[in-house]
N, C-alpha and C positions, 0 to 999 in steps of 0.2 A: 152807390153808383146810381145816378138818375137814368132811368130807361123807361120807355113806354111799355116794355114787356116785362112781365114777372118771370122768375125762374121757371115756375110751373108751365107758363105759356110757351117759353122757349123749348123746354124739353119735350112738350107735347108736339110742337111743330117739327122738331128735329126727328122724332120718332115717326111722325106722319110722312115726312119726305123720304125716310128710309123705307117705309112700307111701300110707298108709291114706286120708289126705285126698284125694289125687288119684284114688283108686279109688272114692271115695264119690260117689254121685249127689246125695244130699240136700245142698243148699247150706249149710244151717245147720251140720250135722255137719262138713262139709268145712272150714268156716271155724273151727270150734271146734278141730278137729285141727291146723290150721295154726297157730292161736294157741298151742296146747300145744307143738307142735314148736318154734315161735319162742322160747317161754319156756325150753325145754330148751337150745336153742342159746345163748341169752344166759347161762344158767348155765354152760354149757360154756366160753364165751369168758371168763367171769369166773375160772375156776379152771384152765384148760388151761396157762397159763404163769405165771411168777413174778409178773407184773403183768397186770391185766385187759386184754384186747384191746379197747380202747375204740372203735376204728374199727368193728370187727365188731359190738360191742354196740350202738352208735348206729345202725348200718345195720339190725340186727335189730329194734331198737325202732321204727324207721320202718316196717318191714314189718309189725310187730305192730299199730301204730297204724292203718295202712291197712286191715288185715284186720279189726280191731275196728270201724272206721268202716263198712266194708261189711257186717259182721254186724248192726250196729245198724240200718242202712238196710234190710236184708233183713227183719229182724224187724218194723220199723215198717211196711213195705209189706204185711206179712201180718196185722197186728193189726186186729181189728174196730173199733178206735178210729178207723180211717181212714174208716169208713162214715159218710156224712152222716146226721145224725139224721132228716132229712125223708124219707130213703129206706131206713131200716133195715127197714121192713116188707116191702120187695120184694127184699132182697138174695138170699134163697134161691131166687128165681125165675131167677137167672142162673147156675145149674149150677156152683157152685164157683169162679167168677171171684174172684181174690184181691182183698181189700178196696181196695188202692190203684188197681187197674185199674177196679174197679167205681166208685170215686169219680170217676175221670177220665171214665168213660162217662156217669154220670148228671149230672155237672156240665155236660155239653154238651146235656143233654136238656131239653125242655119237658114238664112233666107236667100233664095236665089231663083233665077229663071232658067229653064232648060232650053238649050239651043236646038235640040232635036227631040223627036218622039222618044220618050223614056219610060221603060217599064219600072214602076216603083214598088209593086207588090206582086207576088207569085202565089197562085193558089196552092195550098198545101205546104208551102215553105215557111220556116220559122220567121217571125217578124222581128227584125232588129232596128227598124226605123218606123217612127210615126210621122205622118204628114198632115199638113193642112193646105188645101189648094186655095190660093188667094184670088186667082183669076185664070182665065183660059178654059180649056176643055179637057175632059178625060173620057177615055173609053174603057169599059170594064167587061170582064167575062167571068161567069160563075157557072160551073157545071155545064159548060157548053153553050150557055145562053149569054149573048152579047147585049150590052146596053150602055147608055151614056150616063155620065154623072155631072151635076152642076158644080160650079165653083163655090167657094165659101163653105167647104165641108172638110172634116177630117177624113183621112184615108188610113185604114188599118186600126181604127179605134176599137172595134170589137175584139180583134185578136189581142190588142194591147190590154184591154180590160180583163179579158178572160184568160190571158196567158197561154194562148194556143196559136196554131199556125194560121196564116192568112187564108181567108175564105174565097178570094177572087184574084184574078189577074187584073191589074190596073195599069193603063198606059196614059201618061201625061203628054199632051200634045205640045209640039214645039212652040216656044214663046210663053208658055204658062209659067206662072210664078208660084212658088210654094215655100212653106216653112217645113223644116225637117228636124226631128228630134231623135237622139239616141235613146232607144227604149230602156236600156239598162240604167242610163243616167236618170231618166224620168222616174223609174221605179225606186231608185235610191232617194230621190227628192220626195216622192209621195210617202215613202216609208219613214222619212224623218219628220215630215210636217203633215199632221192630220188636216189642218185647215187648207193647205194647198191641195191635198188629195181630194177633199170634198169639193173644192172649187173646180178642179179639173173634171171630176166626175159629173158635176152639174152641167158644165159646158158641153161635155161629150153627150150627155143625156139629151140636152136640147138639140144638139146636132143630129142625133139619131131620130128625134121627133120630126125634124125638118126633112130628113131623108125619106121617112115613111110618107109624109105628106106629098113630097115630090113624086115618089113612086106611084102613089094612088092617083095623082093628077095625070101622070103620063099614061097609066093604064086606061084611064077614062077617055083619053084622047085617041088611043089606038082603035082602029076599026075592028 
């Protein structure tokens, strides 16, 4: 078989792409490099001997097919086409959560606006609902100290993460819109999917960071 590459060159290039792939953190690039290396190995098995090494070729094709399937699944998980149309307007509020995890999260949520001032958490009471305030205003009280909270934040996230009672009273003002999750259902989901649990924890951690920054800014403005 006439080819500009010798078998030795092909196997060297294949091994090099595999090594580069295993050194790569980016999952898409890793799989592309493995696919390239697998293709080079198949080429090598086709010309290395007088007859193609069919067993090795079929094995490599199976590896390539599995890698391609994983690549398609990875790209699908990250595409914005995964975002439900009804919630595209709030996707950016969740700090870079990948579309598939965001889809899973909002599919478990109830989205609604309150018609009157509504208390959504009670200090010292068990937490059975987790909330995310999409807009509007909230008033909170913790250990007798009253303060306001901005929109675009979780409410009850510390109690949810720590598995303990709510630490504050929170009142959502009339007309505000929120997402509401059943805590037990969320715990079942995070227990089944490590990836989803880590994604949710990352979003909540960023949310807590924003709350700290907000509290510091408010304190500096107070006389």
